[in-house]
Backbone bond lengths (Angstrom), bond angles and torsions (degrees), N, CA, C in turn:
res aa  C-N    CA-C-N  psi(-1)  N-CA   C-N-CA  omega(-1)  CA-C   N-CA-C  phi
1 M - - - 1.453 - - 1.522 108.98 -
2 A 1.304 116.58 133.75 1.462 121.79 -178.14 1.521 109.99 -75.55
3 P 1.336 117.21 146.26 1.464 119.48 177.76 1.529 110.88 -65.21
4 S 1.305 116.04 147.71 1.461 121.42 -179.43 1.519 109.79 -72.25
5 T 1.321 116.15 133.37 1.458 121.03 176.32 1.522 110.41 -104.70
6 Q 1.335 116.51 5.41 1.455 120.11 -179.79 1.526 110.11 -70.25
7 H 1.320 115.69 135.04 1.459 122.08 178.81 1.519 109.75 -87.60
8 P 1.310 117.61 158.41 1.467 120.36 174.92 1.530 109.84 -58.32
9 H 1.313 115.99 145.27 1.465 120.76 179.12 1.522 108.40 -108.22
10 V 1.323 115.73 100.69 1.455 122.07 179.43 1.523 107.68 -97.32
11 V 1.332 116.17 132.25 1.462 121.01 178.75 1.522 108.80 -120.69
12 V 1.329 115.06 127.91 1.458 121.33 168.61 1.529 104.59 -100.30
13 H 1.324 115.93 109.79 1.454 121.79 -171.63 1.524 112.17 -75.79
14 S 1.327 115.06 167.41 1.461 121.85 178.26 1.521 110.57 -55.88
15 P 1.331 116.63 148.85 1.465 119.76 -179.34 1.527 112.57 -60.47
16 A 1.324 115.30 140.58 1.461 122.03 172.68 1.529 108.10 -77.33
17 L 1.316 117.22 177.78 1.466 120.74 -179.67 1.521 112.75 -58.61
18 D 1.334 117.04 -31.24 1.468 120.05 179.30 1.524 112.51 -87.30
19 G 1.332 117.62 1.01 1.454 121.79 178.21 1.516 114.36 92.79
20 S 1.334 117.99 -11.42 1.467 120.42 179.02 1.527 109.19 -73.46
21 R 1.333 115.50 160.39 1.463 120.35 -177.36 1.524 109.69 -133.91
22 R 1.333 115.53 130.41 1.459 120.81 176.24 1.519 109.40 -72.31
23 V 1.337 115.99 146.25 1.458 122.37 176.79 1.526 106.84 -122.49
24 T 1.329 115.91 125.93 1.462 120.46 -179.20 1.522 110.77 -128.83
25 L 1.323 114.91 155.35 1.462 123.26 173.24 1.511 105.42 -119.35
26 G 1.330 116.53 103.50 1.451 119.66 -171.29 1.522 108.23 62.94
27 E 1.328 116.88 -123.43 1.465 121.79 177.94 1.528 112.29 -92.34
28 E 1.322 117.44 -5.14 1.465 122.01 -174.00 1.527 111.78 -88.55
29 P 1.339 118.02 121.22 1.465 119.44 175.19 1.526 110.63 -70.68
30 L 1.326 115.95 133.32 1.466 120.89 179.24 1.518 112.25 -104.37
31 G 1.328 117.51 -30.11 1.453 120.05 -179.32 1.507 111.57 163.07
32 V 1.325 114.67 -173.55 1.460 122.77 178.98 1.525 107.52 -124.22
33 A 1.320 115.23 130.38 1.464 121.13 -177.17 1.526 110.90 -111.68
34 T 1.320 115.11 149.11 1.459 120.92 174.10 1.531 111.52 -120.32
35 H 1.334 115.14 5.20 1.467 121.34 -179.08 1.527 107.26 -166.00
36 A 1.325 116.80 157.81 1.467 120.52 179.02 1.529 111.53 -59.27
37 D 1.337 117.01 -33.25 1.468 119.75 177.58 1.527 110.94 -63.25
38 D 1.334 116.61 -33.76 1.468 120.24 176.14 1.520 110.94 -63.30
39 V 1.332 116.18 -39.40 1.466 120.33 179.01 1.530 109.27 -60.69
40 A 1.310 117.21 -46.20 1.469 121.07 179.16 1.527 111.05 -59.69
41 E 1.335 117.06 -42.14 1.465 120.85 -179.70 1.532 111.41 -68.47
42 I 1.325 117.35 -40.48 1.465 121.27 177.08 1.527 109.76 -60.39
43 L 1.315 117.23 -42.86 1.471 120.67 179.36 1.521 111.06 -67.73
44 R 1.323 117.19 -38.77 1.470 120.37 177.94 1.526 110.28 -61.56
45 L 1.331 116.75 -43.30 1.463 120.68 179.15 1.530 112.08 -65.04
46 A 1.330 116.65 -23.70 1.458 121.70 177.14 1.530 111.63 -91.75
47 D 1.342 116.93 12.86 1.464 123.64 -178.83 1.527 113.16 62.49
48 L 1.327 115.67 30.12 1.464 122.02 173.67 1.525 106.96 -114.62
49 Y 1.302 116.11 99.38 1.459 121.14 -175.15 1.528 109.47 -89.35
50 V 1.328 115.48 100.30 1.455 122.83 179.63 1.524 106.83 -111.27
51 T 1.324 116.53 118.51 1.459 119.83 -174.99 1.526 112.51 -76.07
52 D 1.324 117.86 -29.92 1.463 120.88 -179.76 1.529 108.92 -138.20
53 V 1.336 116.57 94.93 1.465 120.21 -175.82 1.526 111.78 -65.29
54 A 1.323 117.32 -25.11 1.464 120.83 -179.46 1.523 111.97 -70.50
55 E 1.323 117.36 -31.24 1.469 121.77 -174.54 1.528 114.04 -110.01
56 S 1.312 118.16 -4.30 1.461 121.12 -174.49 1.528 112.23 -72.38
57 D 1.327 115.30 139.11 1.461 120.94 174.88 1.523 111.42 -73.38
58 L 1.320 117.99 -13.38 1.467 121.70 -179.67 1.526 112.25 -78.86
59 V 1.337 116.73 -19.25 1.461 121.18 -172.74 1.526 109.74 -109.59
60 E 1.333 114.67 124.78 1.462 121.15 175.39 1.530 108.24 -105.12
61 W 1.308 116.20 123.71 1.472 121.94 179.81 1.519 108.07 -99.69
62 Q 1.328 116.97 120.33 1.457 121.88 178.70 1.523 109.53 -108.21
63 G 1.326 116.31 139.66 1.460 120.38 176.41 1.510 114.00 72.04
64 G 1.311 117.35 23.70 1.462 122.31 179.81 1.515 110.41 130.95
65 G 1.305 115.25 160.79 1.454 121.15 -176.97 1.517 113.25 -89.88
66 P 1.317 116.21 -166.81 1.461 121.61 -175.56 1.530 114.28 -67.39
67 D 1.324 117.95 -11.33 1.461 120.62 177.61 1.524 112.70 -100.45
68 D 1.335 117.36 2.91 1.463 121.75 -176.11 1.525 111.20 -101.45
69 W 1.313 115.47 101.48 1.472 123.30 177.79 1.526 108.24 -133.17
70 P 1.336 118.36 64.16 1.466 121.11 -174.65 1.526 111.67 -61.50
71 G 1.320 115.20 141.32 1.455 120.20 177.94 1.507 113.77 87.85
72 L 1.334 117.97 -10.98 1.457 120.11 -177.65 1.523 112.92 -98.95
73 S 1.315 118.41 -19.95 1.459 120.31 -174.16 1.519 111.58 -60.90
74 E 1.347 117.57 -38.42 1.460 118.24 179.99 1.525 112.05 -68.18
75 H 1.337 117.01 -26.95 1.459 120.18 177.34 1.527 111.46 -72.91
76 H 1.338 116.92 -37.32 1.458 121.13 -178.10 1.517 113.04 -80.68
77 D 1.339 116.92 -25.49 1.459 120.56 -178.73 1.513 112.72 -81.58
78 A 1.312 117.32 -19.24 1.479 121.16 -175.40 1.508 111.99 -72.61
């Protein structure tokens, strides 16, 4: 049997009402992010070293890209 060449499938889900986004690896929840930097840290803690989460083919962004965190800007600006 040939070794699998499939890469991990990381999903950054659509923003929740508070603007946070769940991050999963397949069916496994990895964490909740409030910024793209959080996504990178969550992946690092899962031993998935992605240097640019915005451009990586390993990361699928649902409901908006790495700059879409609706509802959180007022929390970070305060």
